[in-house]
N, C-alpha and C positions, 0 to 999 in steps of 0.2 A: 713902456706899455700903458701905464696909467695916464700918461699925457695923451696918447692916441685915443683912449677911451673918453677922456675928458673933452677932447676936441670933437669927437663924434657925437657925444650927448649934448654939447653946447650948441650944436646947430639947431636942435629942436627945443621948443618951448616945453616947460614942465607938463602942461596940459596935454600936449601931443604925446608925450611919453606915457602918461597915465592912460590915455585913450588907446594907445597901441597895446599896452599891457592888458587892458580889459578886453580888447578885440582878440588877442591871442588866447586868453583864458576862456572866453566864450566859445571860440572855435574848438579848443581842446576839449571842453566839456561836451560840446555837441557830438564830436567824433567819438568820444568815450561812451556816451549814452547810446549811440548807434551800435557800437561794438558790443555793449552789454546786452542790448535787445536781441541781436542776432546770434549771440554766443550760444552754442549748443544746438543750433538749428541748421537746416540744409542751406540756408541763405549764406552761410559762411563760404561754402564751396563755390556758390554762384558769384559772390563778391570777389573771391580770389581769381576766378576765371575772367571777370571783367577787368581786374587790375592787370592781369597778364596781357589781355588784348590791348590795353592802353600802352603797356611797355613795348609790345610789338609794333604798335603804331609809330612810336618815336624812333625805334631802332631800324625800322624799314625805310626811313627817309634816304634820299639820294646821297646825303653826306655821310651816312653810316653804312648800311648794308646794300642800299640801292635796290630794294625789292619794290619796284614801282607798282606792279599789279596788286600785291598784298597791301601796300600803303594806300592805294586808291580805294580798295574794298573797306579797309578799316576806317578810312576817312569818312566814307558814307555811313558806316555804322556809328562812329563817334558823333556824327551830326545829329543822330536821333538818340543820343545817349540817355537823355532825361526821360524820354518816352519808354525806352527799353527798361530803365531802372524802375519806373512806376509799374510797368506790366509785370516784371519779374518779382518785385518786392511788394506787391499790392497788399498782401496779407500782413506782412511785417510793418508796413507803413500805417495800415489801419490800426494795428495793435499798438504801435508807438504813439499815435495820436490819442488813442483811448486811454493810455496809461501815462501820458506825459506829465500830468499834474499829480499823479499818485506818488506816494513815498515809496522807497525801494522795498521790494518784497523778498530780496535775497538775504534773509537772516541766517547766519551760520549757526549750526548746532554744535554743542560740546560733544566730546567723545561719549560721555555718559548718556546724553540725550539720544545720540545716534544709536548706541547700543540698545537703549530701551525701545526705540522705534523698531529696530530689527527684531527684537524678541516678540513684540506685539504682532508684527507682521507674520512671523513664523508660527506663532500660536494660532492666529486667526486662519492662516492658510491651511494648517493641518486640521483644524476643527472643521473648516468648510469642506476639506477633502474627505474627511471621514463621513460627513453628512451628505456627500454628493450634492453640494450646493455650488453652483457656478459663481465665479467672482472675477472681476477685472479691476485691478488697482494700479493706477499710474503714479509713479513717484517722481516728482520734479527734481532735476539736478541743476545744471547750468541754464538750460533752455527754459524760457518762461512758458508755463502752461495756463496762464490767466485766461486766454481766449477760450480754452476748452472748459475751464471751471466756470466762467461766466454764463455758459449755456446750460449748466446744470442747476441743481438745487444747492444753494450755499448753506454750509453747515458750520464751519470754523470750530471743529470739535477736536478733542484729544484723540490720538490714535490708540485704540485699545482693541483687544480681542473681541470683547463683548459688542463694542460699537460696530466693528466691521462685520461681525456675524449678523447683527440685527439689520444692517443695511442690505446685505445680500440674501437674507432669509426671505423666500417668496411667500411665506405664510401671510394670511390676513390681507391679501391683495396689496402687498407692499409695492408702491410705485417706483421705488428706487433700485430694486434688485437687478433689473435688466441692463442698466447703464453702467458706466465706469465711475469709480471713485477716485478722486484726485487728491494726492497728498502733497502739500506745499509747505515748506519751512517747518516740517515735522508735525503738521496738523492736518486733519481731514478738512480740506477746503470746500469740497463740493461732492455731491453724489448724483447719480442719474445723468452723467455726462455722455455726450456722443463723441466718439473718436473716429478719425478718418480710416477707412479700410485700405489695405494695401492693394496696389494694382500690379504687383509683381507676379508675372505668369508662372514663375518657378516655385511659388509657394505650394506646398502639399495640398492637393484638392480635398483631402479628408479633413482639413482644418476648418473649424466653424467660424462664426462671426466674431466671437470673442478673440480668438487667436489672430484673426486677420486684422481686427482693429488694433490689437496690441502691436503687431508688426508695423501697421500703417503709421501709428504715432511715433514709433522709434525710428522710422525712416525719415521723419520730418524733424525730430528733436532728439536730444540725447537722454530723454527720460528712460527710466527702467519701468517695465510694466509686468506685474505679477498676474498670472492667470491660473484659475482653478477650473478644471473641466467638470461640467455638470454630469456628463455621461460616465466618465471613468474615475473622477476624483484626482486625476493626475495634475501635479503642480508644475508650472512652467514659468520662465522669465524671458521676456523679450528685451533685447538691447541692441541698438545699432542695426535694426532690421533683421536680426538673427534671433532664433528661438532656441533656448536651452530647455529641454523637456525632461519629464520623469525625475524631478528633484524630490529628495526626501528632506526631512527637517534639517539634518546636518549640512547637506550640500546647499540648501536654500539659505541657511544662516550664514555659511561661508561666503556665498555670492553677495548677499545683501550687505554684509559687513564691509566688503570691498567697495560697494557702491555708496552706501549712506551711513555706514557705521561710525564715521568720524566726521569732524567738522569740514574736512576737505575731501571731496569725492575723488576716488581713485579708479583707474581702469579695472574692468572686471577680470578676474582670473579665469583660467580654464577650469571648469567644474566637470567632473566625470559623471554623467547622468546614469541612472539605472537602466535596466533593460528596456528597450523600446516597447511601447504599447500603443494600440490603436487609439486615435484621438478624435473627439467630436468638438462641438462648440464650447 
């Protein structure tokens, strides 16, 4: 076996071997960075669909399944593959180019830091609920929220009950209280941010802009969004395009612990909400 390997490598010059290794590492890093950028976003599903189409393109050939019509259609589609990718992933490509030179923002939190973050979010949410002050807090998980944070007012502050209450308090013509606050890597990254509204026609018509923005963001990313209703003080959490409403302090704490309470995010558990109540924005 070693003789075979020696003969195989002896065909190439040392420089060729080094360049091949560098080429392999660069391609690996490029693919890895692309997967990191789209992780936790809806682009993952689109990418999987494109890969399946490529697989069907090869297996539909005459020497395999012999699906001539399907192969012809896929051949025309593959011919415009680059254009299709640019159109479908234009937002992700723009974000990748904007953040290419930046250092990684995915800093993991210790279990203690995650627990402290959860407690501050619970305290802030219950305080805002009692005061009937509306709030919209997006918590980054795997999907990158940099593009939304860049459009708001950058803060880079510690997450605390007092800071969040001050951000959403509408007194003294506070310009930040209407937008969303984004938490990245356990810190308040930005406030006054705009989130995409959901276009899902099945969303309850009684829900206001805050709830629709929360659902819209969680349809595009894997972020968790905490909402406090200004009209009723009801606390809700949006995740995966779904809304869990009427949470009290204990159920909110349980849900947030499953999402951000440890260094590794976990799937959200089923939380039994309180009795339903009419909801506004």
